C-alpha positions as CSV (number, residue, x, y, z in Angstrom):
1,M,18.3,-16.6,20.2
2,E,15.2,-18.1,21.6
3,L,11.6,-17.5,20.5
4,S,10.4,-17.1,24.1
5,A,13.0,-14.3,24.7
6,L,12.1,-12.5,21.5
7,S,8.4,-12.8,22.2
8,A,8.9,-11.3,25.7
9,K,11.0,-8.5,24.2
10,I,8.3,-7.7,21.7
11,L,5.5,-7.8,24.3
12,D,7.6,-5.4,26.5
13,G,7.6,-2.9,23.7
14,A,11.3,-3.3,22.7
15,R,12.5,-3.2,19.1
16,L,13.9,-6.1,17.2
17,N,17.0,-5.7,15.1
18,Q,17.3,-7.3,11.7
19,E,19.0,-10.4,12.9
20,E,16.3,-11.0,15.5
21,A,13.5,-10.4,13.0
22,L,14.9,-12.9,10.6
23,F,15.2,-15.5,13.3
24,L,11.6,-14.9,14.3
25,F,10.4,-15.1,10.7
26,E,12.3,-18.3,10.0
27,H,11.5,-20.2,13.2
28,A,8.3,-19.0,14.7
29,E,5.0,-20.7,14.0
30,L,2.4,-18.6,12.2
31,G,0.2,-18.7,15.3
32,L,3.0,-17.0,17.4
33,L,3.6,-14.3,14.7
34,A,-0.1,-13.7,14.5
35,F,-0.5,-13.4,18.3
36,L,2.4,-11.0,18.6
37,A,1.2,-8.8,15.7
38,D,-2.4,-8.8,17.0
39,E,-1.2,-7.7,20.4
40,I,0.6,-4.7,18.8
41,R,-2.4,-3.9,16.7
42,Q,-4.5,-4.0,19.9
43,R,-2.2,-1.6,21.7
44,K,-2.2,0.9,18.8
45,H,-6.0,0.6,18.1
46,P,-7.7,-0.5,21.3
47,E,-11.1,0.9,20.2
48,G,-11.8,-2.2,18.1
49,I,-12.4,-0.3,14.8
50,V,-11.1,-1.4,11.4
51,S,-11.3,1.3,8.8
52,Y,-11.6,1.4,5.0
53,I,-11.7,4.2,2.4
54,I,-13.9,4.8,-0.7
55,D,-11.7,5.9,-3.6
56,R,-10.7,5.3,-7.2
57,N,-7.4,4.3,-8.8
58,L,-7.1,6.7,-11.7
59,N,-4.3,6.2,-14.2
60,P,-4.2,9.2,-16.6
61,T,-1.8,7.4,-18.9
62,N,-0.2,3.9,-19.2
63,V,2.7,5.1,-21.4
64,C,5.9,4.2,-19.7
65,V,9.6,4.0,-20.5
66,T,10.9,2.1,-17.5
67,D,10.0,-1.4,-18.7
68,C,9.6,-3.0,-15.3
69,G,9.6,-6.8,-15.7
70,F,6.8,-7.3,-13.2
71,C,4.3,-4.9,-14.9
72,A,1.6,-6.0,-17.2
73,F,-0.1,-2.6,-17.3
74,Y,2.3,-0.3,-19.1
75,A,2.6,0.3,-22.8
76,K,5.7,1.5,-24.7
77,P,5.3,4.9,-26.4
78,A,5.2,3.4,-29.8
79,D,2.5,0.8,-29.0
80,T,-0.5,2.6,-30.4
81,S,-2.8,-0.4,-29.9
82,K,-2.4,-0.3,-26.1
83,A,-1.0,3.1,-25.2
84,Y,-3.4,5.8,-24.0
85,V,-3.6,9.3,-22.4
86,L,-7.0,9.9,-21.0
87,E,-8.9,12.9,-22.3
88,R,-9.6,15.5,-19.6
89,E,-13.4,15.0,-19.9
90,E,-13.0,11.3,-19.4
91,I,-11.0,12.0,-16.2
92,Y,-13.7,14.4,-15.0
93,R,-16.4,11.7,-15.7
94,R,-14.6,9.1,-13.6
95,V,-14.0,11.5,-10.8
96,Q,-17.6,12.6,-10.7
97,D,-18.7,8.9,-10.6
98,T,-16.4,8.5,-7.6
99,V,-17.8,11.5,-5.8
100,D,-21.4,10.4,-6.6
101,V,-21.0,7.2,-4.6
102,G,-19.3,8.8,-1.6
103,G,-15.7,8.6,-2.7
104,V,-13.4,10.9,-0.9
105,Q,-10.1,10.3,-2.7
106,I,-8.5,9.8,-6.0
107,L,-5.3,7.6,-6.1
108,M,-3.6,8.9,-9.2
109,Q,-0.6,7.2,-10.7
110,S,0.6,6.8,-14.2
111,G,3.4,5.4,-16.3
112,H,6.6,7.3,-16.9
113,H,5.5,9.2,-20.1
114,P,8.4,10.6,-22.0
115,R,6.6,13.9,-22.9
116,L,4.2,14.6,-20.0
117,G,6.0,16.8,-17.5
118,V,5.2,18.7,-14.4
119,E,3.1,21.3,-16.3
120,W,0.6,18.6,-17.6
121,F,0.1,17.0,-14.2
122,S,-0.1,20.3,-12.2
123,E,-2.7,21.6,-14.6
124,L,-4.7,18.4,-14.2
125,M,-4.6,18.7,-10.4
126,Q,-5.6,22.3,-10.5
127,D,-8.6,21.5,-12.6
128,L,-9.6,18.7,-10.3
129,K,-9.3,20.8,-7.2
130,A,-11.3,23.6,-8.9
131,R,-14.2,21.3,-9.6
132,W,-14.0,19.2,-6.4
133,P,-12.1,21.2,-3.7
134,K,-12.7,18.7,-0.9
135,L,-11.5,15.7,-2.9
136,H,-8.2,14.3,-1.6
137,L,-5.5,13.8,-4.3
138,H,-3.2,10.9,-3.2
139,A,-1.0,11.2,-6.2
140,M,2.1,10.1,-8.0
141,A,5.0,8.2,-6.4
142,P,8.7,8.7,-5.9
143,S,9.6,7.1,-9.2
144,E,7.1,9.4,-11.0
145,I,8.4,12.5,-9.2
146,E,11.9,11.6,-10.3
147,H,10.8,11.1,-13.9
148,L,8.9,14.4,-14.0
149,G,12.0,16.1,-12.8
150,R,14.0,14.7,-15.7
151,V,11.3,15.6,-18.2
152,S,10.8,19.1,-16.9
153,K,14.4,19.7,-15.9
154,M,13.6,20.3,-12.2
155,S,14.8,18.9,-8.9
156,S,12.5,16.3,-7.3
157,L,11.9,18.7,-4.4
158,D,10.8,21.5,-6.8
159,V,8.5,19.0,-8.5
160,L,6.9,18.1,-5.2
161,K,6.4,21.8,-4.3
162,R,4.9,22.5,-7.7
163,L,2.5,19.6,-7.4
164,Q,1.6,20.4,-3.8
165,E,0.8,24.0,-4.8
166,A,-1.4,22.6,-7.6
167,G,-3.4,20.4,-5.2
168,M,-1.5,17.2,-4.5
169,D,-2.4,16.3,-0.9
170,S,-0.3,13.2,-0.2
171,M,1.9,10.7,-2.0
172,P,1.5,6.9,-2.2
173,G,4.5,4.5,-1.8
174,G,4.4,3.0,-5.2
175,G,7.7,2.0,-6.8
176,A,9.2,0.8,-3.6
177,E,8.9,-2.9,-4.6
178,V,11.7,-4.2,-2.4
179,L,14.2,-1.5,-1.3
180,V,17.3,-3.6,-2.0
181,E,19.5,-2.8,-5.0
182,R,20.2,-6.5,-5.8
183,V,16.5,-7.0,-6.2
184,R,15.8,-3.8,-8.1
185,E,18.5,-4.6,-10.6
186,R,16.6,-7.8,-11.5
187,I,13.0,-6.6,-11.5
188,A,13.2,-2.9,-12.3
189,P,16.7,-1.8,-13.3
190,R,15.5,1.5,-14.9
191,K,13.4,2.6,-11.9
192,T,14.2,4.8,-9.0
193,T,17.0,3.5,-6.8
194,T,16.5,2.7,-3.1
195,E,18.5,5.8,-2.1
196,D,16.4,8.0,-4.4
197,W,13.1,6.5,-3.4
198,L,13.9,7.2,0.3
199,R,15.3,10.7,-0.5
200,I,12.1,11.7,-2.4
201,M,10.0,10.4,0.4
202,E,12.0,12.5,2.9
203,E,11.6,15.5,0.7
204,A,7.9,15.1,0.7
205,H,7.8,14.8,4.4
206,S,10.0,17.9,4.7
207,I,7.3,20.1,3.1
208,G,4.5,18.6,5.2
209,M,3.2,16.1,2.7
210,R,2.2,12.7,4.3
211,T,2.9,9.5,2.4
212,T,2.4,5.8,2.6
213,A,5.1,3.1,2.5
214,T,4.6,-0.1,0.5
215,M,6.3,-3.4,-0.4
216,M,5.7,-5.7,-3.4
217,F,7.3,-9.0,-2.4
218,G,7.3,-12.7,-3.3
219,H,9.5,-12.7,-6.4
220,V,13.3,-12.8,-6.2
221,E,14.0,-11.3,-2.8
222,T,15.0,-13.3,0.3
223,P,13.4,-13.0,3.8
224,A,16.5,-11.1,4.9
225,E,15.9,-8.6,2.1
226,R,12.3,-8.1,3.1
227,I,13.5,-7.2,6.6
228,E,16.1,-4.8,5.1
229,H,13.2,-3.1,3.4
230,F,11.5,-2.8,6.7
231,E,14.6,-1.3,8.2
232,H,14.8,1.4,5.6
233,I,11.2,2.4,6.2
234,R,11.6,2.3,10.0
235,R,14.7,4.5,9.9
236,L,13.1,7.1,7.7
237,Q,10.0,7.1,9.9
238,D,12.2,7.7,12.9
239,R,13.6,10.8,11.2
240,T,10.4,12.3,9.8
241,G,7.2,10.6,11.1
242,G,5.7,11.2,7.7
243,F,4.3,7.8,6.9
244,T,0.7,7.3,7.6
245,A,0.5,3.6,6.8
246,F,2.4,0.5,5.5
247,I,0.9,-1.7,2.8
248,D,2.4,-4.9,1.5
249,W,1.2,-7.3,-1.2
250,T,2.5,-10.2,-3.2
251,F,3.8,-10.2,-6.8
252,Q,1.3,-11.4,-9.4
253,P,3.0,-13.3,-12.3
254,G,0.2,-13.0,-14.8
255,D,1.1,-11.6,-18.3
256,N,4.4,-10.0,-17.5
257,P,8.0,-10.9,-18.4
258,L,9.2,-11.5,-14.8
259,G,6.4,-13.9,-14.1
260,K,7.2,-15.9,-17.2
261,E,11.0,-16.0,-16.3
262,L,10.4,-17.1,-12.8
263,L,7.8,-19.8,-13.7
264,A,10.3,-21.2,-16.2
265,E,12.8,-21.4,-13.4
266,G,10.5,-23.5,-11.2
267,W,9.4,-20.6,-9.0
268,H,6.1,-20.8,-7.1
269,K,3.8,-17.9,-6.4
270,A,3.8,-16.7,-2.8
271,T,1.1,-18.4,-0.7
272,H,-1.4,-16.9,1.7
273,A,0.8,-18.2,4.6
274,D,3.8,-16.3,3.2
275,Y,1.7,-13.2,3.0
276,F,0.5,-13.6,6.6
277,R,4.0,-14.2,8.0
278,T,5.4,-11.2,6.2
279,T,2.5,-8.9,7.1
280,A,2.7,-10.0,10.8
281,L,6.4,-9.4,10.9
282,A,5.9,-5.9,9.3
283,R,3.5,-5.1,12.2
284,I,6.1,-6.3,14.7
285,Y,9.0,-4.5,13.1
286,L,7.5,-1.2,12.0
287,D,6.7,-0.1,15.5
288,N,6.6,3.6,14.6
289,I,4.0,3.3,11.9
290,D,0.4,3.3,13.2
291,N,-1.5,1.8,10.4
292,L,-1.2,-1.5,8.5
293,Q,-3.4,-2.2,5.5
294,A,-4.6,-5.6,4.4
295,S,-4.4,-6.4,0.7
296,F,-7.7,-7.9,-0.4
297,V,-6.9,-6.9,-4.0
298,T,-4.2,-9.6,-4.2
299,Q,-5.2,-12.0,-1.4
300,G,-9.0,-11.9,-1.7
301,G,-11.6,-10.9,0.9
302,D,-11.3,-14.0,3.1
303,A,-7.5,-13.8,3.5
304,A,-7.7,-10.1,4.1
305,Q,-10.2,-10.8,6.9
306,L,-7.6,-13.1,8.5
307,A,-4.9,-10.4,8.1
308,L,-6.9,-8.3,10.4
309,R,-5.8,-10.8,13.1
310,M,-2.2,-10.6,11.8
311,G,-1.7,-6.9,12.7
312,C,-3.7,-5.1,10.1
313,N,-6.2,-2.4,11.3
314,D,-7.4,-1.3,7.8
315,F,-9.1,-3.1,5.0
316,G,-7.9,-0.8,2.3
317,S,-10.1,0.7,-0.4
318,A,-13.6,0.0,-1.8
319,M,-12.0,0.8,-5.2
320,L,-14.2,1.8,-8.1
321,E,-11.4,1.2,-10.5
322,E,-8.0,-0.6,-10.5
323,N,-5.9,-1.2,-13.6
324,V,-2.3,-2.2,-12.6
325,V,-2.7,-5.4,-10.5
326,S,-5.7,-6.5,-12.5
327,A,-3.6,-6.3,-15.7
328,A,-1.6,-9.2,-14.1
329,G,-4.8,-11.2,-13.8
330,C,-5.4,-10.6,-10.1
331,F,-8.1,-8.3,-8.9
332,E,-11.1,-8.7,-6.6
333,L,-13.6,-5.9,-6.3
334,V,-15.3,-6.1,-2.9
335,E,-18.5,-4.2,-2.3
336,I,-18.8,-2.1,0.8
337,K,-21.3,-4.4,2.4
338,N,-18.9,-7.3,2.0
339,I,-16.0,-5.2,3.3
340,E,-18.0,-4.5,6.4
341,R,-19.1,-8.1,6.7
342,H,-15.4,-9.3,6.6
343,I,-14.5,-6.7,9.2
344,R,-17.3,-7.8,11.5
345,E,-16.5,-11.5,11.1
346,A,-12.9,-10.8,12.2
347,G,-14.3,-9.3,15.4
348,F,-14.1,-5.6,14.6
349,V,-16.4,-2.7,13.9
350,P,-16.2,-1.1,10.4
351,R,-15.8,2.6,9.8
352,Q,-15.1,4.7,6.7
353,R,-11.9,6.9,6.9
354,N,-10.0,9.5,4.9
355,Q,-6.4,9.4,3.8
356,A,-5.2,10.7,7.2
357,Y,-6.9,7.7,8.9
358,Q,-9.5,10.0,10.5
359,I,-12.9,8.4,10.8
360,I,-15.4,10.3,8.6
361,D,-18.2,7.7,9.0
362,S,-21.7,9.1,9.7
363,R,-21.9,6.5,12.5
364,G,-19.1,8.3,14.4
365,V,-16.0,7.2,16.1
366,S,-17.7,5.6,19.2
367,V,-18.7,2.0,19.2
368,S,-22.1,1.0,20.5
369,E,-22.6,-2.0,22.7
370,K,-24.8,-3.5,20.0
371,E,-22.1,-3.1,17.4
372,R,-19.5,-4.5,19.7
373,A,-21.6,-7.5,20.5
374,A,-22.4,-8.1,16.8
375,S,-18.7,-8.2,15.8
376,G,-17.2,-9.7,18.9
377,A,-19.2,-12.9,18.5
378,S,-16.8,-14.0,15.6
379,A,-13.5,-12.7,17.1
380,T,-12.6,-15.9,18.9
381,G,-13.1,-18.2,15.9
382,V,-11.0,-16.0,13.6
383,H,-8.2,-15.7,16.2
384,T,-8.1,-19.4,16.7
385,L,-7.9,-20.0,13.0
386,A,-5.1,-17.5,12.7
387,A,-3.2,-19.3,15.4
388,S,-3.6,-22.8,14.0
C-alpha cells in the first residue's frame, strides 16, 4: 500500500477497508489525515456552519453494579456516603434551570441500579414530558436498556418501546467504550457485550428511534481495535441509517481503578495528537455518518477548535451539568460565547442545533457575507496549524 494511492481513493469517495485504514493511521502524517478528513467534512457540510446544542447531563442515580474499572462516578449500592437517587423535585429544578437558559435537551443516563426498573424511569419520563412537552429526552444507553430488562424481566426491545411511549426521544451511544471483546473483558467485564450493544442499537433504530455512536479510547486497545470498532458502527449504519452522529473521546485516568493500574504499568495518557489522528480517521472511515462531534470536555476548547479542521462539524454541548467525566478529574465548561469564538476562529459560522442536527438558531440557516468574512479570516491559520 502507498499513501498516495489511499489518499486518491479517499478523495474519489471510495471506502477504505480495515487493513487500509490501519496503514493510513500508522504511516500518514497528521497533516495528511487532517487534510483528508477536512475534505470529507467539507463535502458533507459545504455551508460552513459548525453547530452546538444547549443541554444538561442529568444523572438521576449513580448507584451501579457493573463496577467498570474506568469509572470514577458510580457508587456501589451499599456505599451510603456516595450513593444517591435524586428526588423528583430536584430533577424538576434542574430541568427548569436548563429550559430557562434556552436548553432544548436533557441527556439522561444513570448507573445500573439493582432496584430501579422500567417503571421508575418511564414514570420519570412521563412526568418530564407532561411539564416540558417540547423538551427532547436523549436518554439511557444500550447497557442501561439491557439492565432495565433484567430488573423488570422484559426484553430489551420491549424496554425500548415502553420508554419510547413514555417520552424517550433518542438514545446516546454510552457504554460502547471499544467494541472489541478483548478490550471489554479488561475494562468492563460486567457490561453489555459488543454483540448486545449493537443488537440493542439496531432494535432502537427498528422502532424509529435515532441514536448516536461513541468510542472511549486510549486505554488498553490497539489502533487495529479502534478500527474494528469503526467497522462495527459502519456496518450497522449501512443496515439501519439510525446513527445521527459519532463522538469519540479519550480515557481519563483520574480516581479510577483502571487508571491506577495502567499508570503503575508505565502507561501514558493519550495525547492531543492521538485524539486528532483517531478523530480524523473516524471521519474518513465512517463515510455513512454525517456528523462528527468534537470533545471539548476531555480535550479542552483549543484542541476541540483544531478538531473542527480534523473532520468535526459539531462542537458538542454547552452543558449546564456533567458528572461522569468530571469525576475522573477532567471537565471544562465552556460558555456559549467562547464556544462561538472557537468556532469562528476555526473558520466557521456557529449555529445552535437540536438532537436531529437541525439548526434552530434564531439567526437562521443562511450565512451572511459579514459572518462569512468574520470567520473566514482565521480559517487559513488554523488549517495550516492542523497540517503542521
